C-alpha positions as MATLAB code, in Angstrom:
seq = 'MTGGTDGDRTEKTFIAPPGGDDERTVIVPPPAVQDQTGITTISPLSPARPVQPGVLINNNYRVQQMLSQGGMGEVYRAENVFTGDPVALKIVLPSLASDDGIIQMFMREARILGQLTDDAIVRYHNFILDQDLGRYCLIMEFIDGTTIWDHVDVHGPIRAHDALSLIARLAEGLQKAHDRGVTHRDLSPDNVMLRGDDLSHPVLIDFGIARAADMGEGVLAGRFAGKFKYIAPEQLGHYGGEVGPRADIYGMALMISAVLRGTPLDMGGSAEEAAAARRRIPDLSGVPHEVYPLLQYMLEPDPTSRPESMTEVAAMAADPTRIPLRYRHPLWAAAQVPITDSAPAGADLPPMVSRRWPVGAALSLLLAAGAGLGWMAWQTGSDPVPAHPAQTAPGPALPPRDTATRDGFLADFDLGPCVHVHRLSSGLDAGRLAALSARPVDFTALLNAYDAAFGARPALIERHIAGPQCPALDLVHDLQGRAEIAPVLSLDSATVTGESGIVAGSVNELRGRSLWLFLVAPDGGIHDLTTQLVPQPDGAATLAFAMAAQPGDTPKPQVIVALASRDPLIAPTALTAGAPAANLLPRVLEEITLNGGAAAADIGFFQLVPPG';
ca = [
      24.041  114.948   85.354;
      26.157  116.360   88.088;
      25.381  118.859   90.720;
      27.666  120.666   93.189;
      27.196  124.312   92.766;
      26.051  125.153   96.321;
      22.397  124.069   96.610;
      20.479  121.842   98.905;
      16.803  122.331   97.753;
      15.930  125.788   99.313;
      18.876  125.994  101.395;
      22.193  127.129   99.897;
      25.882  127.195  101.075;
      26.591  129.883  103.268;
      29.877  131.728  103.461;
      29.001  134.298  106.123;
      29.709  135.542  109.758;
      27.728  133.508  112.373;
      24.653  135.154  113.424;
      22.539  135.449  110.105;
      19.300  133.822  109.839;
      18.668  134.193  106.057;
      18.502  130.909  104.278;
      19.096  132.350  100.830;
      22.485  132.126   99.306;
      24.796  134.636  101.135;
      28.387  135.410  100.192;
      30.414  137.777  102.216;
      33.094  139.349   99.887;
      36.368  138.304  100.848;
      38.833  141.000  102.240;
      40.492  142.923   99.383;
      43.880  141.688   98.098;
      46.292  144.241   98.219;
      49.910  144.804   97.360;
      52.503  146.626   99.261;
      51.479  149.896   98.119;
      47.822  149.271   99.346;
      46.306  149.144   95.902;
      43.657  146.233   95.409;
      44.486  143.970   92.575;
      42.205  141.745   90.680;
      43.188  139.166   88.019;
      42.935  140.717   84.587;
      40.090  139.038   82.752;
      37.973  139.992   79.622;
      34.291  140.983   80.140;
      32.462  137.756   81.327;
      30.095  136.582   78.483;
      27.086  134.187   79.122;
      27.520  130.667   78.201;
      25.302  129.353   75.359;
      24.827  125.656   74.203;
      27.367  124.962   71.460;
      29.939  127.295   72.831;
      33.560  125.780   72.730;
      35.370  126.116   75.798;
      39.345  126.353   75.623;
      39.134  124.791   72.148;
      38.417  121.472   74.025;
      34.934  121.187   75.464;
      31.672  122.146   73.615;
      28.799  123.096   76.030;
      25.559  121.106   75.649;
      23.102  122.185   78.441;
      23.227  123.826   81.834;
      22.713  121.459   84.667;
      22.640  123.844   87.742;
      23.384  127.165   89.210;
      24.411  128.247   92.603;
      25.683  131.148   94.424;
      29.073  131.062   93.022;
      29.175  129.018   90.011;
      27.134  127.340   87.150;
      27.452  123.714   86.175;
      27.131  122.536   82.519;
      27.240  119.293   80.609;
      29.820  119.373   77.874;
      31.590  117.091   75.582;
      35.439  116.767   74.861;
      35.421  117.550   71.073;
      38.543  115.218   70.512;
      37.398  112.066   72.586;
      33.708  112.396   72.660;
      33.821  111.893   76.473;
      31.264  113.892   78.551;
      32.505  116.175   81.150;
      30.926  118.484   83.732;
      32.042  122.185   83.530;
      31.771  124.366   86.676;
      32.110  127.889   85.755;
      32.457  130.986   87.651;
      29.244  133.309   87.783;
      29.527  136.218   85.436;
      29.158  138.618   88.401;
      32.027  137.053   90.186;
      34.315  136.398   87.173;
      36.748  139.031   88.561;
      36.316  138.532   92.238;
      39.777  137.255   93.318;
      38.448  135.566   96.381;
      35.814  133.342   94.494;
      38.666  132.484   91.882;
      40.840  131.289   94.878;
      38.101  129.200   96.021;
      37.813  127.541   92.634;
      41.237  127.041   92.341;
      41.447  125.429   95.889;
      38.736  123.075   94.778;
      40.767  122.112   91.659;
      44.042  121.648   93.739;
      41.994  119.490   96.223;
      40.218  117.391   93.763;
      43.626  116.820   91.862;
      44.882  115.310   95.145;
      42.095  112.824   95.564;
      41.332  109.457   93.658;
      38.509  107.349   94.738;
      35.247  105.947   93.073;
      33.308  107.696   95.806;
      35.105  111.212   94.999;
      34.231  113.154   91.661;
      37.088  113.016   89.408;
      39.027  116.053   88.526;
      40.303  116.884   84.964;
      41.595  120.548   84.661;
      41.171  123.953   85.568;
      41.509  126.643   82.866;
      40.741  130.358   82.161;
      38.715  130.661   79.011;
      39.799  133.878   77.497;
      36.686  134.221   75.415;
      34.322  133.763   78.083;
      36.648  135.658   80.363;
      35.703  133.238   83.381;
      37.495  130.236   85.074;
      36.210  126.900   84.484;
      36.769  123.634   86.562;
      36.548  120.478   84.449;
      35.325  117.326   86.242;
      33.891  113.972   85.156;
      30.327  113.889   84.300;
      28.201  111.548   86.645;
      25.304  110.230   84.794;
      22.966  109.912   87.849;
      20.931  112.102   90.398;
      21.541  113.589   93.644;
      20.354  111.484   96.875;
      17.678  114.280   97.278;
      16.515  113.674   93.803;
      16.442  109.841   94.620;
      14.319  110.520   97.772;
      11.972  112.743   95.981;
      11.087  109.896   93.456;
      11.436  106.900   95.649;
      10.846  108.155   99.169;
      13.195  107.687  102.112;
      15.952  105.232  101.843;
      15.901  101.997  103.609;
      18.120  101.156  106.698;
      20.370   98.605  104.833;
      20.861  101.298  102.031;
      21.816  103.728  104.636;
      24.487  101.525  106.093;
      25.969  100.877  102.673;
      25.957  104.555  101.995;
      27.850  105.210  105.216;
      30.358  102.515  104.790;
      31.054  103.487  101.005;
      31.424  107.333  101.447;
      33.419  106.798  104.615;
      35.899  105.064  102.557;
      36.146  107.768  100.094;
      36.253  110.529  102.920;
      38.820  108.815  104.812;
      41.101  109.109  101.588;
      40.382  112.800  101.695;
      41.272  113.073  105.423;
      44.264  111.075  105.003;
      45.628  113.865  102.589;
      44.321  116.762  105.165;
      41.101  117.411  103.273;
      37.858  117.956  105.185;
      34.944  118.378  103.006;
      32.863  120.596  105.524;
      29.653  120.592  103.066;
      28.186  117.157  103.221;
      24.593  117.265  102.256;
      21.976  115.189  100.228;
      22.614  117.527   97.371;
      26.443  117.021   97.328;
      26.236  113.285   96.917;
      25.551  111.861   93.404;
      24.330  108.459   92.433;
      25.873  106.923   89.462;
      22.924  105.645   87.545;
      20.601  106.476   90.399;
      22.096  103.479   92.215;
      22.342  103.861   96.084;
      25.377  101.461   95.910;
      27.546  103.968   93.884;
      27.555  107.177   95.607;
      29.993  110.038   94.575;
      31.005  113.180   96.649;
      30.840  116.293   94.834;
      31.339  120.117   95.572;
      34.510  120.428   97.631;
      34.252  124.162   97.045;
      34.477  124.993  100.894;
      36.759  122.074  101.664;
      39.433  122.614  104.054;
      42.957  121.580  102.974;
      45.702  121.268  105.850;
      48.343  122.339  103.222;
      46.464  125.121  101.881;
      45.312  127.029  104.734;
      41.769  128.357  104.834;
      42.257  131.132  102.085;
      39.530  133.396  101.748;
      37.429  131.347  104.181;
      39.602  132.250  107.058;
      37.515  133.108  110.173;
      34.118  132.787  108.112;
      31.347  130.298  108.552;
      31.104  127.832  105.725;
      28.448  125.252  105.230;
      24.767  124.764  105.657;
      22.982  125.142  108.848;
      21.045  121.880  108.591;
      24.420  119.704  108.209;
      27.184  121.532  109.843;
      28.988  120.155  113.117;
      29.179  122.584  116.092;
      32.857  123.337  115.714;
      31.824  124.985  112.375;
      29.959  127.495  114.455;
      33.095  128.125  116.544;
      32.299  125.652  119.391;
      34.704  123.307  121.018;
      37.481  125.414  120.065;
      36.379  126.014  116.385;
      38.836  123.651  114.938;
      37.267  121.980  112.076;
      38.708  118.559  111.159;
      37.608  115.120  109.951;
      35.345  114.611  112.855;
      33.079  117.555  111.342;
      32.668  115.381  108.473;
      31.575  112.537  110.874;
      28.872  114.790  112.267;
      27.912  116.186  108.946;
      27.329  112.655  107.176;
      25.183  111.738  110.192;
      22.802  114.808  109.569;
      22.775  113.674  106.036;
      22.021  110.155  106.506;
      19.248  110.939  108.827;
      17.586  113.358  106.479;
      17.412  110.834  103.543;
      16.314  108.041  105.946;
      13.507  110.325  107.336;
      12.834  112.010  103.920;
      13.350  115.462  105.739;
      16.400  116.793  107.689;
      16.360  116.920  111.364;
      15.417  120.262  112.852;
      18.952  121.833  113.568;
      18.103  125.476  113.304;
      18.063  127.946  110.511;
      20.257  130.849  112.245;
      23.487  130.599  114.178;
      21.872  130.882  117.406;
      19.255  128.069  116.736;
      21.901  125.925  115.264;
      24.015  126.297  118.444;
      21.030  125.555  120.757;
      20.284  122.273  118.602;
      23.767  121.103  118.849;
      24.177  121.303  122.662;
      23.124  117.510  122.757;
      22.546  114.419  120.502;
      19.466  115.441  118.371;
      16.155  113.652  118.521;
      16.400  110.831  115.935;
      12.706  110.117  115.699;
      11.796  108.398  112.592;
      15.478  106.788  112.159;
      15.401  103.040  111.622;
      16.755  100.900  114.561;
      19.485   99.392  112.442;
      21.067  102.723  112.173;
      20.022  104.731  115.138;
      22.923  103.581  117.507;
      25.649  104.651  114.874;
      24.089  107.931  114.208;
      23.993  108.656  117.823;
      27.470  108.062  118.242;
      28.462  110.213  115.156;
      26.313  113.160  116.543;
      28.045  113.672  119.546;
      28.298  117.464  120.081;
      31.973  117.330  121.512;
      34.226  116.327  118.584;
      36.429  114.110  120.695;
      33.377  111.931  121.874;
      32.626  110.957  118.095;
      34.366  108.083  116.252;
      38.099  108.640  115.711;
      37.911  108.392  111.753;
      35.832  107.404  108.817;
      37.491  103.915  108.983;
      35.935  103.355  112.433;
      32.646  104.704  111.084;
      32.900  102.165  108.184;
      33.658   99.320  110.458;
      30.861  100.012  112.655;
      28.489  100.258  109.728;
      29.498   96.745  108.770;
      29.357   95.412  112.282;
      27.573   97.161  115.002;
      29.154   95.174  117.814;
      31.853   97.873  117.390;
      29.509  100.756  118.574;
      30.202  101.463  122.236;
      27.493  100.090  124.472;
      25.982  103.362  125.638;
      24.595  104.250  122.239;
      22.960  100.842  121.738;
      19.580  100.015  122.868;
      19.026   96.921  122.759;
      22.707   96.317  122.771;
      24.331   93.839  120.419;
      26.600   91.243  121.664;
      30.135   90.871  120.480;
      31.378   87.380  119.160;
      28.050   85.602  119.370;
      26.444   87.033  116.241;
      27.613   85.651  112.901;
      28.785   88.039  110.197;
      28.813   85.701  107.217;
      26.443   85.615  104.394;
      25.367   81.939  105.237;
      23.587   80.404  108.383;
      25.316   77.424  110.106;
      25.359   74.106  108.024;
      22.013   72.485  108.098;
      20.181   75.423  109.820;
      16.649   76.256  108.691;
      16.369   80.060  109.037;
      12.821   81.393  109.786;
      11.828   83.784  107.075;
      12.069   86.891  109.343;
      15.549   86.053  110.453;
      18.359   87.843  108.487;
      20.861   85.888  106.457;
      23.245   88.783  106.463;
      24.517   90.879  109.445;
      23.817   93.716  109.571;
      22.930   94.849  106.232;
      20.342   92.436  105.502;
      18.630   93.364  108.914;
      15.443   92.293  110.634;
      12.494   91.631  108.432;
      14.723   91.682  105.302;
      12.390   89.538  103.439;
       9.314   91.705  104.139;
      10.885   95.022  102.933;
       9.792   94.648   99.419;
       6.242   93.931  100.332;
       6.342   96.835  102.865;
       8.021   99.348  100.607;
       4.619  100.756   99.189;
       3.148  101.420  102.729;
       5.068  104.592  103.294;
       5.488  106.138  106.676;
       2.577  104.617  108.611;
       0.286  106.479  110.855;
       1.514  104.553  114.042;
       4.869  106.131  113.599;
       3.668  109.665  113.824;
       1.414  109.015  116.855;
      -1.469  109.985  114.709;
      -4.848  107.996  114.035;
      -5.384  106.473  117.450;
      -6.426  102.783  117.416;
      -8.624  100.748  119.873;
      -6.909   98.741  122.340;
      -8.116   95.482  120.936;
      -9.213   96.107  117.305;
      -9.785   92.443  116.585;
     -12.700   92.424  119.345;
     -14.117   95.628  118.489;
     -13.881   96.127  114.697;
     -16.409   94.406  112.396;
     -14.960   91.666  109.974;
     -12.627   88.878  110.493;
     -12.013   87.432  114.020;
      -9.444   85.527  115.709;
      -9.982   81.693  115.908;
     -11.953   80.839  119.231;
      -9.943   79.662  122.338;
      -9.782   76.187  123.439;
     -10.482   76.605  127.127;
     -10.023   72.846  127.693;
      -6.225   73.639  127.256;
      -4.369   75.211  130.005;
      -3.416   78.102  127.929;
      -7.015   78.590  126.727;
      -8.126   78.513  130.209;
      -5.540   80.894  131.732;
      -6.341   83.417  128.823;
     -10.215   83.112  129.084;
      -9.984   83.929  132.955;
     -11.069   87.663  133.475;
      -8.349   89.124  135.542;
      -8.955   92.659  134.095;
      -6.575   94.776  131.692;
      -2.921   94.331  131.545;
      -2.508   91.050  132.960;
      -1.000   87.995  131.606;
      -0.785   84.373  133.005;
       0.915   81.641  131.326;
       2.340   78.089  132.036;
       6.115   77.792  131.805;
       7.114   74.634  129.767;
      10.978   74.875  129.986;
      13.783   75.739  132.292;
      14.030   75.326  136.187;
      10.472   76.836  136.592;
       8.918   74.507  134.085;
       5.319   73.729  135.339;
       4.783   76.814  137.258;
       2.727   79.730  136.167;
       4.184   83.044  135.453;
       2.059   86.313  135.768;
       2.974   89.683  134.428;
       1.111   92.784  135.341;
       1.487   96.603  135.778;
      -0.541   96.657  139.101;
      -1.176   94.501  142.182;
      -3.519   91.471  141.464;
      -5.088   88.702  143.523;
      -4.767   85.499  141.788;
      -6.488   83.260  144.517;
      -9.420   82.737  142.347;
      -7.498   82.017  139.450;
      -5.455   79.329  141.113;
      -8.612   77.859  142.694;
     -10.408   77.420  139.403;
      -7.197   76.220  137.696;
      -6.873   73.471  140.665;
     -10.432   72.575  139.991;
     -10.230   72.182  136.229;
      -6.741   70.574  136.092;
      -6.327   68.850  139.623;
      -3.076   70.851  140.205;
      -2.130   74.094  141.998;
       1.176   75.112  140.583;
       3.211   77.955  142.001;
       2.792   81.230  140.500;
       5.692   83.729  139.796;
       4.645   87.306  139.576;
       6.537   89.948  137.520;
       5.611   93.585  137.605;
       6.182   95.600  134.393;
       5.752   99.408  133.478;
       2.412  100.571  132.317;
       3.779  101.476  128.727;
       4.619   97.826  128.187;
       1.117   96.741  128.621;
       0.465   96.575  124.820;
       2.814   93.734  124.478;
       1.015   91.814  127.327;
      -2.463   92.634  125.563;
      -0.870   91.218  122.116;
       0.314   88.074  123.738;
      -2.572   87.465  125.614;
      -5.113   88.128  122.700;
      -3.322   85.230  120.824;
      -3.054   82.908  123.773;
      -4.786   79.729  123.868;
      -6.073   79.564  120.091;
      -5.367   77.191  117.336;
      -1.911   78.196  116.484;
       0.957   76.649  118.698;
       2.883   79.208  120.539;
       6.808   79.488  120.172;
       8.868   78.933  123.353;
      10.841   81.670  124.444;
      13.397   80.834  127.282;
      15.726   83.404  129.006;
      18.770   82.303  130.940;
      18.096   84.608  133.599;
      15.524   86.816  134.967;
      17.980   89.363  136.189;
      20.780   90.995  134.084;
      23.163   92.976  136.349;
      26.314   95.244  135.345;
      27.250   97.931  132.915;
      27.129   95.436  129.989;
      25.100   92.531  131.121;
      24.252   89.724  128.528;
      21.091   88.583  127.836;
      20.872   85.029  126.530;
      18.094   82.477  125.665;
      16.527   80.614  122.760;
      13.406   80.227  120.842;
      11.989   76.932  120.151;
       8.841   75.477  118.390;
       9.283   77.695  115.415;
       7.768   75.076  113.023;
       9.102   76.696  109.962;
       7.099   80.053  110.686;
       8.231   83.720  110.274;
       9.472   85.041  113.611;
       9.634   88.467  115.029;
      11.567   89.037  118.197;
      11.342   92.408  119.949;
      12.066   94.027  123.193;
       9.801   96.532  124.750;
      11.613   99.009  127.064;
       9.817  100.671  130.294;
       8.927  103.530  128.179;
       6.960  101.316  125.777;
       9.413  101.784  123.012;
       9.917   98.722  120.750;
      13.469   97.428  119.795;
      13.843   94.789  117.159;
      15.768   91.692  118.367;
      15.265   89.610  115.203;
      18.844   90.146  113.827;
      20.082   88.765  117.285;
      18.731   85.234  116.524;
      21.337   82.648  115.542;
      19.669   79.721  113.736;
      20.570   76.232  115.059;
      20.352   72.982  112.956;
      17.447   71.792  114.761;
      15.278   74.637  113.702;
      15.585   76.507  116.847;
      17.422   79.871  117.513;
      19.459   81.310  120.092;
      19.898   84.946  121.065;
      22.683   86.903  122.885;
      22.897   90.543  123.307;
      24.245   93.207  125.668;
      22.454   95.797  127.752;
      23.976   98.470  129.880;
      22.749   99.604  133.324;
      24.472  102.825  134.716;
      25.396  102.948  138.177;
      22.726  104.786  140.197;
      20.022  103.724  138.018;
      16.949  101.909  139.405;
      16.107   98.279  138.368;
      14.022   98.475  135.161;
      11.648   95.754  133.909;
      12.069   94.507  130.105;
       9.763   92.448  128.017;
      10.924   90.380  125.139;
       8.206   89.102  122.911;
       8.602   86.051  120.220;
       5.931   86.155  117.663;
       5.580   83.410  115.243;
       3.200   83.713  112.238;
       2.418   81.634  109.254;
       2.203   84.784  106.962;
       5.103   87.314  107.057;
       3.846   90.431  108.770;
       3.870   93.903  106.952;
       3.291   96.173  109.979;
       6.644   95.908  111.535;
       8.742   96.319  108.294;
       9.186  100.193  108.720;
       9.768   99.906  112.387;
      12.066  102.728  113.851;
      13.878  102.294  117.151;
      11.643  103.191  120.106;
       8.408  103.113  118.032;
       5.652  103.144  120.761;
       4.072   99.637  121.425;
       0.887  101.260  122.013;
       0.604  102.586  118.316;
       2.292   99.596  116.535;
       1.144   96.260  118.406;
      -2.584   96.935  117.993;
      -2.016   97.278  114.255;
       0.049   94.105  114.231;
      -2.992   92.143  116.111;
      -5.501   93.703  113.332;
      -3.115   92.513  110.623;
      -2.869   88.871  112.138;
      -6.730   88.779  112.478;
      -7.233   89.931  108.831;
      -4.740   87.125  107.849;
      -6.826   84.459  109.711;
      -5.341   84.542  113.108;
      -2.519   82.063  112.249;
       0.046   83.463  114.747;
       0.826   82.935  118.387;
       3.324   84.506  120.812;
       5.420   84.039  124.080;
       6.725   86.421  126.371;
       9.799   86.619  128.444;
      10.821   89.019  131.217;
      14.111   90.068  133.047;
      15.078   92.910  135.201;
      17.997   95.215  134.377;
      19.779   95.882  137.378;
      22.719   98.554  137.853;
      26.030   97.389  139.161;
      27.021   97.336  142.621;
];
């Protein structure tokens, strides 16, 4: 089938002055076309007749069935009677068959499509006037597939790597349009078809309100065109009102956000609400972390602050190190991350480390297992969970701690909530104790007991974290000192300074287990780092990524956790950027407990310090 009349579920294409708040199809009649005598002229047509299956159009195309209907036209499947090839017919509505303005728009669409050739753009065949019907018809290729919205309705929100693939492919097609002076202006999930319902074969349709530099605006001059949920600020007249290629960049970001979340962002239903929603980068809650930075960049309100071209968008979808630092949290490091399909020779990749950057993003091997989970309760903030589900819920429990070991002893010593003490086993501070907490703690009793048990009183390094980071400490503490050997996370420095400081380190003692590496920001938001890992021939992994601290900021504590497990974890597979640690990590612990507790973790700390 093919779409492209002007619908997007219940919201339709508007051609109306800004200020309306009706989401039904609204078409403002164009100015009357007058000759020099002032007499209105309309193309002479026979009275428009309805289209019935079996009708022969222009003696070439036999109508088979209606596919869709919108505010300006109907779309039918038909067959070329001479070749047998299927085609799509977009036919002016009977009520508009003598409207010069609407006819001009159909002719413009035909001329625009005739200029464009790309697998990601619907192919144009012909534009005709059928005298028997008394209606103009646009003949296009028939796309045997569904719209992205149809796909989401059946399969649920698309995954991050599919979104990046869609962005890259559509950006290539749109760049060809932009190079010919054509701006689509109406990107929405109903205006992208999927050949064979395959996300890797998207096709742009409905260029009915596209802007072509060599044709002028025609009947749309001075009028708003688009859908409120997917238009750029300049389509509302802001930032000079010049609508060009960067409007498509904004619209594509809104469209991709919608199919990632399963619902459009709240961008307003009237011109006033839409303008208010576009004063800043919109809230992208629910968007996966792999796509989050690029969409932020594409959704800058000021067109000059967005990517310069669709070519640049496609390049950033393939390599996120090209995204400006200010949009990335955590921020990917340039150069250190491999972008090939294969790991270094001899490397043994842990199951949760991607073999492809970035399309096969973090947790790629778990996506299939987690696909049936849908959007979990922890993403919406509902269904509160106890702080330590493994200790309070009936059923399976974690293996007992071995208090004869140093780790078991430290974990078993009661220092109250949100305190974690562990022994450093690598680096210049090897042999010392590291203590993380969100409040002042007196460690004297612990050090005395440790000295009595092990005949040593090591120096203790105190690190202070933010309260929302406590769930990370709780997770690591709950797993500490049990049967599973912890991985060893080593960071090169406890301080990262500057506008683009590099965080570097390594993870050892993986022992063939799945690895999830993540950062917990001071606000408690989790950001996946697994894709930053570079496997090494000895089975370890190194990491390097950049983070930006702005001048005038206060130093901010950052926590990194390396979690190794015998069984791949399901809970993190649908992780969105900034998901609350307080919601997700207790569920991760619960899953580990149900799996028999075969997991262990190590924690790292660094302070992000502003330049100067």
